[in-house]
N, C-alpha and C positions, 0 to 999 in steps of 0.2 A: 426449568429445569428445577429436577428434586435436588433438596437443602447438599452443597458440598457436589456439586458437580462441575462447579469450573465455571459458571453465568462470568465473576470479575476476576478470576485468571484468563481466560480471554478474552477482555476485557483491556488487560490493565495490555496483554501479552500482541494486542492488534495496535494500542496507542504506542507501543515503543516500536516496534514494526514502518510503518509511518512515522516513525521521529512528530508526532504531533502534540499537544498540551491533551492530558485530560481530568474534567472533573469529575468524582464521587460522590454523591450525595445517597442518602436515604432519606423516604418514603413519608419512613414514620414523623420525622423528627419537622416537615414543612408543611405548611399553615397558610391560609388563606392571610391576607394583607390584618392588621391591626390583632391580631392575635402573637400570642412570645412561640414563638418560634424564630424555628430558620421560615422570610418566605422567597418567592424562585429567586429574585432579581440576585440572591446568597447564594444561586447553585452559576448562574454567569460573574459573580462574581470571584468563588473561586476558581473559574479557570482561566480566568483574566491570572491571574497568582499566578495560575499553573504555568503560564506561556511569559511570568517574568513581564507582567504589566506590558505587555508585549500584543494595543487591539487584531493588529492586523492575524499575526496568529491563531489569538485565543479564534478568534473568525473562523481557525480552518479548523479544531479543535474536535473533541471526545465529551458528552455530560452523558455522564452514566448514573438513572437515577436506578436504586435497586429497590427490593423488596416494596415494589409496583401492587404488587395486588391487596398488600394492606391499606390499599387508598379504592379497595373496591366499593361497591353497596353491600355489599355480606358481608362485609372486615368492618366497617360499620354502625351494624349491632351492635346496641349491647344489651349483657346477657336480660335486661329488662324491655330489648323493642324498645329503645331507644334510642338515637345518632346518633356517631359523639360528628359531633361538632367540624364543620375544615377537611374533613378531607375529601366530596365531594367536588369538593368549592376548589381546593386545589387540585384535580383534574382541570378544573374550567380558566387554573391561573394559567395549568403548563400551556394548554393551547395555543393562544397567543404568537407565546414563546417556541412552540414545538414548528411551528407552522412559517415565522420568521418574524422576528420585531421591532425591531431600534431599541433596546436596555437603556435608558439611564444609569448607571452605576453613580454619582458623582457623587456625594455624601448632602451637596448642601438643589442635588434633584434646577444644579441650573444647565444640562447640556449639553457639558462640555468632558463627555466621558461617555462616550453611548456607543455600543456598541450591538450590530445587524449579526445575527443567530440565526438566518437564513439557512449560512453553511455550515451551520455546526451542527457534527451527527448525533441525534439523540438519540441514547438506546436505555429504554427501560428494562427489567426485569425479574424476576421473585417465583418463590414455588410452586403457585395459584394450589395450594391446597386445596381439597374439593373438588376441582375443574375440572379433573380423572370418571367424580361417576357426574357429571351432567354429561360429558361427553358422550359415556355409557348407556345413560337413560337415552338417548340422541342416536347412541346406532346399534341402539340391540330391541328403541323397538318393532324394527322392522326382520327379525327373529323371533320377534311374541308375537307377532297378531296373524288373525289368518287361522286356515286348517295347519294344522304341521306346524304351526309353531312351535319353539324350541322356547324355555322359561330359562337356559340357561345360557349365560352369558360370555362372550366371549374371551377366548384363552389372549387374546394380544391387552386385557381391559384395560390394564395402569399406564395400558400406553397411548403419551398423548401426543402422537403423528395422526391422528384424525381432527386437532382441534381444532377450529375453525369463526371465525369473526362473533356468529351468532353465541357459540359459548361462552365466550367472553364478555355476551350481553347479558349471557345468561346467569355471570359467575359477578356480573354487578359495574362492570365498567362501559366508564359511558364510552355512545355512539362514535358519538368527535373525536375525545381522547384516543382508541383503538382506530376508529377512521385518517389520524397522524403517520402511522405506525404503518407499509405498505406490505414489511415484512414482519412473516414470522418464525423467529427461530425454537427446535425442540432443543435442549440438553437431556438426552438420558438420564438413565440411572446409573452408579458407576457399575463394576464387578470387581469376583476378584485377579479377575486377567484382570482389568488392569489397573486397581492399588498396586494389585507385583511389580507392572510398567511402571505407575511415582516410584513407588523407591527403590526405585533401580534412574532412574533420576540422579547430577553429579548435584544438585542442590536440595531433595531431598531429606527427612527430620532422622531419616539416618543413617545419609550420614554428615547431617554436619555434630549425629550426637558422634559418629565415628572421630571430624575432626576437636571436636570438645576434651577429648579420652586419646589421643593424635599426641595434644600442648601437652600433656598431665603424665606422658606416658606409660599409658594403658592400651592395649593395642587390642582391635576388635577385630574379631572374624566375622561381617555375613558370607551365609551361602547360602543358598537356593529358600532350601528349605525354611530358613528361620527368615526369611521374605516372605515364602508365600504360611508361616505360620500368625502374623500376623502383620498379611491382608486377610485373611480369612475373619481374626478373632475384629480387624476395625469394623469389617463386609457386615460382620453379624451387628457391631451398633450404631445398624443403616442412617451415619450422617453423615455420609461422603467421603470424603480426603480428607473430612479436619478431625475424622475417625484417625488415621493413622496414625496425629500427633499425642491423643491421648495415649493410645496402648505402649506405644514407645515408655510414652512417661512410666509406667504404672510396671510395664518392664525394665526399663534401667536405671525405677527411683532408687533403687537399693544401693546399688554399686554407685552410681553420683554422692548416695551420702562418705564412703565408706573411696574414694575414688585417692584419699590420698592414700588411704596404704594398703592401695592396689599396686600403687608406680612399680613395673614392669611386671609385671598381666597378662596374659593374653585371655580373653571375654568372646564371648560368641555374642548374641545380635537380645536374646532371649533377656540377659543377666547372668547368664553363666561364670563364674568365675573355673578358668576350660583348666590352663598349667604357665609358671614361669614362662618370657620368655624368652630368657636365659635355657633352658632345654626343650626349647623348642626345637632352636642349631643347632641343639647336641647330638639331637634325634636323627 
């Protein structure tokens, strides 16, 4: 799914609802054994730490590997055409652990701290930029070849719902690696309506600002027009839900710096000072 569509948040919520330990790793930091960086066993070590060193609990946990698309063959090529060391090798190193293996986490390697990864749920995620182009080339062949064929692409060309394992192979992922994952889930890109719903959540960035101002004696007014305005500005940035914080920071930066002198005032979500709180009550 696209950046900011909630992939990591979804996995965190899943782990919380299931009450299982969760380890999150970045695929770009993983390297083959012998190279500088995190090896594959370190991911399992994170899961054991999240389970408070309870081996039995860790063996029922979730390992989430983000930015997995950066390990593809296409992402492994530099501008000069050479291959970045270790990226396809990391896929190979992950194969055995994902399928199920006994991992020795003891520093001395004496086998005293073994974890069975057979029942661990592995989830990999990534933005997969450029994958839609591969899907389009495959899907649109039937639309542009032969008599009466059209050269126009389908209207839903950006939709990833038509993705197949062959598309992932063409993207540069190893067949053996993709074959270890029986399910492919597609995260849709955010819409302005979705961003508005996120802003209305109890723990949204806008509610966090509301509590900050409340602690300083400043009343913050949030209405539907302000929420719609912030959501539209965030949508233009095209970075998903992450844009909500940057937009709110831009709008409220000035009043944050003047928060001491605004005590007793009432402001709106766009950072505009409306009136004194006492005047509002008098009215």
